[in-house]
N, C-alpha and C positions, 0 to 999 in steps of 0.2 A: 851641472847637469840637471839637478832637481829644481823644481819651481818653488818659489817662496811666496808666502802670503803677504798681506799688507803690513805685517809687523816684522817682516824679514825672516820669519821662521819657515822651515821647510814645510810644504803642504803634504798632508797625508795622501798616499796614493790610493787607498781604499778605506772602506769603513772598518775593515778588520785590522787591528793593530799589529805591527811587526815587532818581533823580538830579536835581540841580538843572538846569533847562533855561531857555532864554531864548527868548521868542517876541515878535513884534511884533503888536500889536492896536490897533485904533482905540479911542479913549476910550469910545465908545458900546458897543462890543463888550465891553470890559473891565467896564464898569458893569453891563451886562445879565448877563454871566457871574456877577458878584458877587451880583446880585439873585437869580438862580436858585440859586446856592450857598447863600445865606443862608436862603432859603425852605426848602431841603432840609436845612439844618443840616450842610452839608459844605463842603469847600474848592473853589475854582475848578478845581484839578487833578483832584479827584474827578469833577467834572462833565465835564471833557474826557475823562477815562478812560471814564466811563460812556457818553459819546457814541460813542466808538470801539467799546466792547464791544457796544453796541446795534447799531451798524452792521454789525459782523462777524457777529453772531448771525443777522441776516437771511439770510445765505448758507446757513443750516442748513435752510431750506425747500427741499423738492424742487420741481422744475420743475412737476410735476403739481399740487402744493399752490398754487403761485403762479398757475397757470392757473385753478384754482378761485376763488382770491381775485379774479382779474381779472374773471371772470364775475359774481361777487358785486358788485363795484364797478360794472360796466356796468349791472347791473339796478337800481342805486340811482338813482332819478330825481332826487334832490338833487344828486348828483355830475354827472349828465348834463343837468341843467336840463330835466327832463321829456322827455328824449330828444333835445333840440336839439343837444347837443354830443356825442352818442354816437359819431359817426364819428371826431372828433378825439381823444376820450378813448381810444377803441379803438385807433387807430393808435399813440398814445403808449404804451399798455400793451403792445401787440404788439411795439413796438420794445424795450421793457424786457425782455420775454420772450426776444427774440432775443439779448440781451446776457448772459443767464444761462447759466452752465455747465450741462451735462447732469447 
């Protein structure tokens, strides 16, 4: 899966060195992680790093942008089951907005 340099050694994926880590996961989580990685043509570690990078990049949205997204979500009748769940969805999204830094 990993690319090799001209000497046959694995190429570094970033300027930041990687360390060997140990984590405990259920077998089903490990298998699912492997399936996702295989489909993407990367390693399980790459998937975990991408999940973190994606999660932290969400914080780059301004609170105003998130408010606009909330309004867009609330107007989607598939999300709110034609308005039936609008109140609970709105309360949940408003709670999320309260947690966001300014």
